C-alpha positions in Angstrom: 21.1 -68.7 -38.5 17.7 -70.1 -37.4 19.4 -72.5 -34.9 21.5 -69.7 -33.4 18.5 -67.4 -33.0 16.4 -70.2 -31.4 19.2 -71.0 -29.0 19.4 -67.4 -27.8 15.6 -67.2 -27.6 15.4 -70.3 -25.4 17.9 -68.7 -23.0 16.1 -65.4 -22.8 12.6 -66.9 -22.6 13.5 -69.4 -19.8 11.1 -70.1 -17.0 12.8 -67.4 -15.0 11.3 -64.7 -17.3 7.9 -66.3 -17.2 8.1 -66.2 -13.4 9.4 -62.7 -13.4 6.4 -61.4 -15.5 3.8 -63.2 -13.4 5.6 -62.2 -10.1 5.9 -58.6 -11.0 2.2 -58.5 -12.0 1.2 -60.0 -8.7 3.5 -57.6 -6.7 2.2 -54.4 -8.4 -1.4 -55.6 -8.2 -1.0 -56.0 -4.4 0.9 -52.8 -4.0 -1.7 -50.8 -5.9 -4.5 -52.6 -4.1 -5.7 -54.0 -7.5 -6.2 -50.6 -9.1 -7.1 -52.6 -12.3 -10.4 -53.4 -10.6 -10.9 -50.4 -8.3 -10.3 -47.7 -11.0 -11.9 -49.2 -14.2 -14.4 -46.3 -14.3 -11.6 -43.8 -13.9 -9.7 -45.4 -16.7 -12.6 -45.1 -19.1 -13.6 -41.5 -18.1 -10.0 -40.2 -18.5 -10.0 -41.3 -22.1 -12.4 -38.6 -23.0 -11.0 -35.9 -20.7 -7.4 -35.6 -22.1 -5.8 -32.4 -23.2 -3.5 -31.5 -26.1 -0.6 -29.0 -26.4 2.2 -28.1 -28.7 4.5 -30.5 -26.9 2.1 -33.3 -26.1 -0.7 -35.4 -27.5 -4.1 -36.2 -25.9 -4.7 -39.1 -23.5 -6.8 -40.8 -26.2 -4.1 -40.3 -28.8 -1.5 -41.7 -26.4 -3.8 -44.7 -25.7 -4.2 -45.3 -29.5 -0.5 -44.9 -30.0 0.2 -47.4 -27.3 -2.5 -49.7 -28.6 -1.0 -49.4 -32.0 2.1 -51.0 -30.5 0.1 -53.6 -28.4 -2.5 -54.6 -31.0 -0.5 -56.3 -33.7 0.1 -59.7 -35.2 0.3 -61.1 -31.7 -3.4 -60.7 -31.4 -4.0 -63.0 -34.4 -1.0 -65.1 -35.2 0.3 -64.9 -31.6 -2.9 -66.3 -30.1 -3.0 -69.1 -32.7 0.7 -69.9 -31.9 -0.1 -70.1 -28.2 -3.0 -72.5 -28.8 -0.9 -74.6 -31.2 2.0 -74.9 -28.8 0.2 -74.8 -25.4 -3.4 -75.9 -26.1 -6.6 -74.0 -25.4 -5.6 -73.4 -21.7 -2.9 -70.9 -23.0 -5.7 -68.4 -23.5 -6.4 -68.4 -19.8 -2.8 -67.6 -19.0 -2.9 -64.8 -21.6 -5.9 -63.4 -19.6 -4.0 -63.8 -16.3 -0.9 -62.0 -17.5 -3.1 -59.2 -18.8 -5.0 -58.8 -15.6 -1.9 -58.8 -13.5 0.1 -56.9 -16.1 -2.3 -53.9 -15.9 -0.6 -53.2 -12.5 2.8 -53.3 -14.2 1.6 -51.1 -17.0 0.3 -48.5 -14.6 3.7 -48.3 -12.8 5.9 -48.0 -15.8 3.6 -45.5 -17.6 3.3 -43.3 -14.5 7.0 -43.3 -14.1 7.4 -42.3 -17.7 5.1 -39.3 -17.1 6.9 -38.3 -13.9 10.3 -38.2 -15.5 9.5 -37.0 -19.0 11.4 -34.2 -20.7 10.8 -31.7 -23.5 13.1 -32.4 -26.5 12.7 -30.9 -29.9 9.5 -29.2 -28.8 7.8 -32.5 -27.8 7.5 -34.7 -24.8 9.9 -37.6 -24.6 10.2 -40.2 -21.9 10.3 -43.9 -21.1 12.4 -46.5 -19.2 15.8 -45.0 -20.3 14.7 -41.7 -18.8 13.2 -42.9 -15.6 16.0 -45.4 -15.0 18.6 -42.7 -15.1 16.7 -40.2 -13.1 15.6 -42.6 -10.4 18.8 -44.5 -9.9 21.6 -42.5 -11.6 22.6 -45.7 -13.4 23.2 -44.1 -16.7 25.0 -47.3 -18.0 21.9 -49.4 -17.3 19.6 -46.8 -19.0 22.0 -46.8 -21.9 21.8 -50.6 -22.2 18.0 -50.4 -22.2 18.0 -47.7 -24.8 20.4 -49.7 -27.1 18.4 -52.9 -26.6 15.1 -51.1 -27.4 16.5 -49.4 -30.6 17.8 -52.8 -31.7 14.6 -54.6 -30.8 12.0 -52.1 -32.2 14.1 -50.8 -35.0 15.5 -54.1 -36.3 14.1 -57.3 -34.8 10.4 -56.7 -34.1 9.4 -55.0 -37.4 10.0 -58.3 -39.2 7.4 -60.1 -37.3 4.6 -57.6 -38.1 5.7 -57.3 -41.8 6.0 -61.0 -42.2 2.4 -61.6 -41.0 1.1 -58.9 -43.4 3.0 -60.6 -46.3 1.8 -64.1 -45.5 -1.8 -63.0 -44.9 -1.9 -61.0 -48.2 -0.3 -63.9 -50.1 -2.8 -66.4 -48.7 -5.8 -64.2 -49.4 -4.9 -62.6 -52.8 -1.8 -64.5 -54.1 0.3 -61.4 -54.0 4.1 -62.0 -53.9 5.5 -61.0 -50.5 8.1 -58.7 -52.1 5.3 -56.6 -53.7 3.5 -56.4 -50.3 6.9 -55.4 -48.7 7.3 -52.5 -51.1 3.8 -51.3 -50.4 4.5 -51.4 -46.6 7.7 -49.4 -47.1 6.0 -46.7 -49.1 2.9 -46.3 -46.7 5.0 -46.5 -43.6 7.5 -44.0 -44.9 4.7 -41.5 -45.5 3.7 -41.7 -41.8 6.9 -42.0 -39.9 8.5 -39.1 -41.6 5.8 -36.9 -40.1 6.8 -37.5 -36.4 4.7 -38.3 -33.3 1.9 -35.9 -34.3 1.3 -37.7 -37.5 1.8 -41.2 -35.9 -0.7 -40.4 -33.1 -3.2 -38.9 -35.6 -3.0 -42.0 -37.8 -3.3 -44.3 -34.8 -6.3 -42.3 -33.4 -8.1 -42.9 -36.8 -7.1 -46.5 -37.5 -7.0 -48.3 -34.1 -10.6 -47.8 -32.9 -11.9 -48.7 -36.4 -9.8 -51.9 -36.8 -10.4 -53.0 -33.2 -14.2 -52.6 -33.4 -14.5 -54.3 -36.8 -12.5 -57.3 -35.6 -14.4 -57.7 -32.3 -17.7 -57.4 -34.2 -16.7 -60.3 -36.5 -15.8 -62.4 -33.5 -19.1 -61.6 -31.8 -21.0 -62.7 -34.9 -19.1 -66.0 -35.0 -19.6 -66.5 -31.2 -23.4 -65.9 -31.7 -23.6 -68.4 -34.6 -21.8 -71.0 -32.4 -23.2 -69.9 -29.1 -24.3 -73.5 -28.1 -20.5 -74.4 -27.9 -19.6 -71.4 -25.6 -20.0 -73.3 -22.3 -18.0 -76.2 -23.6 -15.2 -74.0 -24.9 -15.0 -72.0 -21.6 -14.8 -75.3 -19.7 -12.0 -76.5 -22.0 -10.0 -73.3 -21.6 -10.1 -73.5 -17.7 -9.6 -77.2 -17.4 -6.7 -77.2 -19.9 -5.1 -74.2 -18.1 -4.6 -76.3 -15.0 -3.8 -79.6 -16.6 -7.3 -81.1 -15.8 -8.1 -81.9 -19.4 -6.8 -85.4 -20.2 -5.7 -84.5 -23.7 -3.6 -81.5 -22.6 -2.6 -82.6 -19.1 0.9 -83.6 -20.3 1.8 -80.1 -21.6 0.8 -78.0 -18.5 4.2 -76.4 -18.4 4.0 -75.4 -22.1 0.5 -74.1 -21.6 1.6 -71.6 -19.0 4.8 -70.8 -20.8 3.2 -70.1 -24.2 0.2 -68.3 -22.6 2.5 -65.9 -20.7 5.0 -65.6 -23.5 2.4 -64.7 -26.1 0.5 -62.6 -23.6 3.5 -60.4 -22.8 4.3 -60.2 -26.6 0.8 -59.1 -27.3 -0.1 -56.7 -24.4 3.6 -55.6 -23.7 2.8 -54.9 -20.0 6.1 -54.4 -18.2 8.0 -54.7 -21.5 8.9 -51.0 -21.6 7.3 -50.1 -24.9 4.0 -48.5 -23.6 5.8 -45.8 -21.5 7.1 -44.0 -24.6 3.6 -43.2 -25.7 2.5 -42.5 -22.1 5.2 -39.9 -21.7 4.0 -38.1 -24.8 0.6 -37.3 -23.4 -0.5 -33.9 -22.0 -2.0 -34.5 -18.5 -2.2 -32.6 -15.3 -1.1 -35.6 -13.2 1.1 -38.6 -14.1 -1.4 -41.1 -12.6 -3.9 -40.2 -15.2 -1.8 -41.7 -18.0 -1.0 -44.7 -15.8 -4.7 -45.4 -15.6 -5.2 -45.0 -19.4 -2.3 -47.3 -20.2 -3.5 -49.9 -17.7 -6.8 -49.9 -19.6 -4.9 -50.5 -22.9 -3.7 -53.9 -21.6 -7.4 -54.8 -21.1 -8.3 -53.7 -24.6 -5.5 -55.7 -26.1 -5.8 -59.0 -24.4 -9.2 -59.3 -22.8 -11.0 -57.9 -25.9 -8.9 -58.5 -29.1 -6.9 -61.6 -28.1 -10.1 -63.1 -26.6 -11.9 -62.4 -29.9 -9.3 -64.4 -31.8 -9.2 -67.2 -29.2 -12.9 -67.7 -29.1 -13.2 -67.7 -32.9 -10.6 -70.4 -33.2 -11.8 -72.6 -30.4 -15.5 -72.3 -31.0 -15.1 -73.4 -34.7 -12.5 -76.0 -33.9 -10.0 -74.3 -36.3 -6.8 -75.3 -34.6 -4.1 -77.9 -34.2 -2.1 -78.5 -31.0 1.4 -80.0 -31.3 2.7 -82.7 -29.1 6.2 -82.2 -27.6 7.0 -85.8 -28.5 6.1 -85.2 -32.1 2.8 -85.3 -34.0 -0.3 -83.7 -32.7 -2.5 -83.8 -29.6 -5.3 -82.2 -31.7 -5.2 -82.0 -35.5 -8.4 -80.4 -36.8 -6.7 -78.8 -39.7 -4.3 -81.3 -41.4 -1.5 -79.7 -43.3 -2.3 -76.2 -42.0 0.6 -74.2 -40.4 -0.3 -72.4 -37.2 -0.6 -68.7 -37.5 -3.1 -66.5 -39.3 -4.5 -69.6 -41.1 -6.3 -70.7 -37.9 -8.2 -67.4 -37.8 -8.8 -67.4 -41.5 -10.3 -70.9 -41.3 -12.5 -69.8 -38.4 -14.0 -66.8 -40.3 -14.5 -69.1 -43.4 -16.9 -71.2 -41.3 -19.2 -68.2 -41.3 -18.7 -67.0 -44.9 -16.8 -69.5 -47.1 -13.9 -67.9 -48.9 -14.2 -64.6 -46.9 -11.9 -65.5 -44.0 -8.6 -65.2 -45.9 -9.5 -61.7 -47.1 -10.9 -60.5 -43.8 -8.0 -61.7 -41.7 -5.5 -60.4 -44.3 -7.0 -56.9 -44.1 -7.2 -57.1 -40.3 -3.6 -58.2 -40.1 -2.6 -55.4 -42.3 -4.1 -52.7 -40.1 -3.1 -54.4 -36.8 0.5 -55.0 -37.9 0.9 -51.7 -39.8 0.0 -49.6 -36.8 2.4 -51.6 -34.7 5.2 -50.8 -37.1 4.3 -47.1 -36.7 4.5 -47.4 -32.9 7.8 -49.4 -33.1 9.4 -46.5 -35.1 8.3 -44.0 -32.4 9.6 -46.1 -29.6 13.0 -46.6 -31.4 13.2 -42.8 -32.1 12.6 -41.9 -28.5 15.4 -44.2 -27.3 17.7 -43.1 -30.1 17.1 -39.5 -29.1 18.0 -40.4 -25.5 21.3 -42.0 -26.6 22.1 -39.0 -28.8 21.3 -36.4 -26.2 22.5 -38.2 -23.0 25.3 -40.5 -24.1 26.7 -39.4 -27.5 26.0 -35.7 -26.8 26.2 -35.0 -30.4 25.4 -31.7 -32.1 21.7 -30.9 -32.5 21.9 -30.5 -36.3 23.3 -33.9 -36.9 20.6 -35.7 -34.9 18.3 -35.3 -37.8 20.7 -37.4 -39.9 20.9 -40.1 -37.2 17.1 -40.3 -36.9 16.8 -40.3 -40.8 19.1 -43.4 -40.7 16.9 -45.1 -38.1 13.9 -44.6 -40.5 15.8 -46.2 -43.3 16.9 -49.2 -41.1 13.3 -49.8 -39.9 11.9 -49.6 -43.4 14.6 -52.1 -44.6 13.9 -54.4 -41.7 10.1 -54.3 -42.5 10.8 -55.2 -46.2 13.2 -58.0 -45.2 10.8 -59.3 -42.6 8.1 -59.5 -45.2 10.0 -62.0 -47.4 11.9 -64.1 -44.7 10.5 -67.3 -43.0 7.9 -66.8 -40.3 9.8 -69.0 -37.8 12.9 -66.9 -38.0 10.9 -63.7 -37.8 9.0 -64.8 -34.6 12.2 -66.0 -32.9 14.0 -62.7 -33.6 10.9 -60.8 -32.3 10.8 -62.9 -29.2 14.5 -62.1 -28.5 13.7 -58.3 -28.7 10.7 -58.6 -26.4 12.5 -60.7 -23.9 15.5 -58.4 -23.7 13.4 -55.4 -23.0 11.2 -57.2 -20.5 14.2 -58.5 -18.5 15.8 -55.0 -18.3 12.6 -53.1 -17.6 10.7 -55.4 -15.2 13.8 -55.9 -13.0 14.3 -52.2 -12.7 10.7 -51.1 -12.0 10.5 -53.6 -9.2 13.2 -51.4 -7.5 12.0 -47.9 -8.5 8.2 -48.2 -8.3 7.9 -45.9 -5.2 7.4 -42.6 -7.1 4.5 -44.2 -9.1 2.9 -45.5 -6.0 3.2 -42.1 -4.3 1.6 -40.5 -7.4 -1.3 -43.0 -7.2 -1.9 -42.3 -3.5 -1.7 -38.5 -4.2 -4.3 -38.8 -7.0 -6.6 -40.8 -4.8 -6.2 -38.3 -1.9 -7.1 -35.4 -4.1 -10.1 -37.3 -5.4 -11.3 -38.1 -1.9 -11.0 -34.4 -1.1 -13.6 -33.7 -3.7 -11.2 -32.0 -6.2 -12.5 -32.3 -9.8 -10.3 -34.7 -11.9 -9.6 -31.8 -14.3 -8.1 -29.8 -11.5 -6.0 -32.6 -9.9 -2.4 -31.4 -10.0 1.0 -33.0 -9.4 3.7 -31.4 -7.2 6.7 -33.6 -7.0 8.5 -31.4 -4.5 5.6 -31.6 -2.1 5.6 -35.4 -2.4 9.3 -35.7 -2.0 9.9 -37.0 -5.5 13.3 -35.9 -6.8 14.5 -35.2 -10.4 11.0 -34.8 -11.8 12.4 -31.6 -13.5 9.5 -31.1 -16.0 6.9 -31.1 -13.2 9.1 -29.0 -10.9 9.3 -26.3 -13.7 5.5 -26.5 -14.3 4.8 -26.0 -10.6 7.2 -23.1 -10.5 5.5 -21.4 -13.5 2.1 -21.8 -12.1 3.2 -20.2 -8.8 4.6 -17.3 -10.7 1.4 -16.9 -12.7 
């Protein structure tokens, strides 16, 4: 089974996908004139200016829901894996894909807002919706929705649950099956409450867990501050093959940095747009800005925190492609959460395992919540647009999805880490291929929305009063916004 999964994974995560992720990020950054630099202030301001409604959640809740999906085990175990497989330079390529990926995140999230719909009294949207409305290719939208339900409902939960189980077992000696049952109970209490309960839980947990983790990293950096220049030099020299020890694995450095960067920040993958579509905003570009900022929070803050803790304390091994190790600072220690646990132990002996286990629990648990919501949105699309089933029976279908995700989470908690990661990578890769290829062709409405927002800003219109009129802009099939404009005219 593991050999089959690894073979499929190697095909999906070929150099073509690495190039596609980097190329799309460069393209959208240029087309948006590097909005990730020009509009940083706007991104931050909009976090506090969001609105709520019966159908939608606030911009901050949408950010936290998206961050719940982005900030997960990839920020701890994923960074450690990138360093183990690609060396310290992999951290640079994680930064690069985050910076460039902010452009991709803006485009996909703005598209999700433009083409969102109201279903069951709440906003729904995402790649399946904007693919169908932009291109009319319902079959392609269906393939994406099926792949996403399969990935987020079955493949990806195992990675998050496995990291929780391993972290708790290392720290407290608790059997993984006991941790698995605990995850199922707690997760069930939240996902049976719908997007409102998921966003409320994310709004509470995400800022707390992120701040606590970054604070710990800052303390470790401060204690080891004399090593900071040396570590920064190591990261940059290794990233371009200039460091003698890591010069022979430059290809792996780029591959694992981009691979784990995409896994962590999910820019262009097609998961963030689901939360973006659920937000209540007066203009689609607003949520595009907010979601672009979420990529920064994930990789530039949280992943960097992990990377610097590991590298500044020397708590890592780097494998050699020919066998053995290029660097072996931790003999007999498997790469993953243990790297970060060892790094924290250098500050307070014996504390690292417990701290990282708790951090992993919060990080991974909120990601499981987000995975369920993403799977539900795409299942609702399939049910409404493809199966065209009766409204009453949809509740049973969604109930079945909840059971499958809970079962996948429990199974993931007790299976091997290698198999869990490989299956998760397949899920991420499938979604990334389908979404990035498509948004390269249909980005125009998002770019028009960006220009419209900037034009209204330059005209001196207060950001709270900036409105979106798709008819005026020549954007077709944005039915939600067309109806809103019509209502406002009648009022």
